[in-house]
Residue, then its C-alpha position, 0 to 999 in steps of 0.5 A: x375482192x375475192x369471194x367463194x366464187x373463186x374457190x375452184x381457181x384458188x384450190x387449183x392455184x395453191x400447191x402448198x402442202x397440207x399436213x398429211x403431205x408432210x407425214x403429219x397424221x394426228x391420231x388414229x382415226x381416218x379422215x373424211x373424203x375432203x378432210x374438211x368440216x364439209x365432210x359432215x353431210x350438209x355443212x357448207x363453207x363460204x369465204x369473202x377475202x378482202x385484199x386491197x391496196x397495202x393495208x386491207x387484209x381481212x375477210x369473212x368465213x361463214x359456216x352453214x350447218x345446213x343449206x335450209x332456213x336455220x332460223x326455222x330449222x335450228x340445230x343443237x349447239x354449244x359454246x365453250x370458252x377457253x379464254x374469253x378475251x374476245x367477242x363471240x356474239x350470240x354465245x349466251x343464248x346458245x348456252x341457254x337454249x342449246x340451239x344455233x339458228x343462224x350461220x356461224x360467221x367469223x370475221x375481224x374484231x371490229x367487224x363483228x357488229x357489221x356482221x351481226x347486222x348482215x346475218x339478222x338482215x338475211x334471217x328477217x328477210x327469210x322469216x317475215x314473222x321473226x322479231x328476235x334473231x340470235x346471230x352467232x358471230x366470232x372473231x379474232x384481231x387481224x390488226x397486225x396485218x390489216x387496217x382494222x380501224x378502217x372497218x373494211x368489211x361491209x354487209x355485203x361481204x358478209x352476205x356474199x360469204x353466206x350465199x356463196x357457201x358450198x360443200x366440198x373442198x374448203x379453201x384454206x390459209x390466207x382466205x376469209x376471216x383468216x386473210x389477216x391473221x398470224x399464228x405463232x409468229x407466221x402467217x396464219x389463216x383458216x384450216x380444216x380437218x375431219x375424222x370418221x367415227x365408228x358407227x358411221x358418223x363424222x366429225x369435222x373442225x374449222x379453225x381461224x388461227x391468230x394465236x401464239x406460244x411455241x409451235x409444236x407439230x407431231x410433237x416436234x418443237x418447231x417454234x423453239x427451233x425457229x424462234x417465232x411466237x405470237x399472242x392472240x386468239x383462235x376460233x374453232x367450229x366443230x360439226x358432226x352428224x351424230x345425234x348429240x345433244x347440247x350438253x355433250x356438244x359442249x364437252x366436245x367443244x371443250x376438247x377442240x380447245x384442248x387440242x390447241x395445246x397439242x400445237x403449243x398454244x400458250x392460251x395467253x391473257x390476251x387470247x380469245x380461245x372459243x369453240x362452237x359445236x353443233x350437230x346437224x342430226x339434232x333439229x329443232x323447228x322454231x316455235x314448237x311446243x310439242x313433245x319431240x321424240x329423239x334418239x341421242x347418243x348417251x354421255x358414255x359414247x362420247x369418248x370417240x368424239x372427244x378424240x376426234x375433236x382433239x385430232x381434227x383441231x390439231x390437224x386443222x391448225x397445221x393446215x391453216x399454217x401450211x396453206x397460208x400465203x403471204x398477204x403483203x410481206x409483213x409476216x413470213x409464211x411458215x418456212x416449209x423447208x426448215x420444217x420438213x427438216x425438223x420433222x424428218x429428223x424425228x422420223x416424220x415423213x410423207 
């Protein structure tokens, strides 16, 4: 088993390019320091990667909106469903109340229940008076590469991802919840990207790619040229430090799902396409019944955030594919040499 404790080693040993190394720079906005969701101050990401024997290829990815007690100090949040063929536990309460009160955990389809148990147990231990906790857990189905029926993700793996979450660079590709995923017929995985927005704000995106269509990169129809495809799902998490309420976070989450279209997504019948968005600047103390005075960006200020969500989602998908490694040889990684040739023919170069 690999965990987020191995993050530095994983990054040092991974020479694969990210999108910008190939000249793929979606949009106009600059990226943050790490070009990662962790460029949003306070946000942390942790992975537990399970690679065992010939058939276990799965894991857990945890996204923490801040490093404190999330149940006691909730963040504004929203969920958008592009296609609901999936299991996003906790989504209804987020939609109803507009807050997120636990880490956001991603795993495989049949491990959602285990992840809920782990998230709830951690929250109860930190909050002795709590009698209800809304765990927010999403998934994609990694059964093509993983013995998903074996239910190999255990509570301790989820806890390890949450407790090991860190700021700074995020391991991408075949790690955590992306260990066994497939995208567009090639090895998928975890990808991330960020954008700096006028006004001093940052927006970051993390994706778990396991979906299909005809892969398009920078407008180049890579999938058609290389004849690969795949059905499936995609989970997207969007973070920002801008003071944005739940209603407009929902609009931003929608743009993240729309961003998958830029990559060639077919949004198939069996695809669970979900986006979760949150603001670290909008906090709510648990149980507070008193009026709260806040500064909130109005709807007319949302257009740059919409653009940032589109751009960062597109780039995060590319990073998930480019950073992916083979996890057993059943599915090939994206053929980098062919991709470079196709991009260069269209004038896209580092």
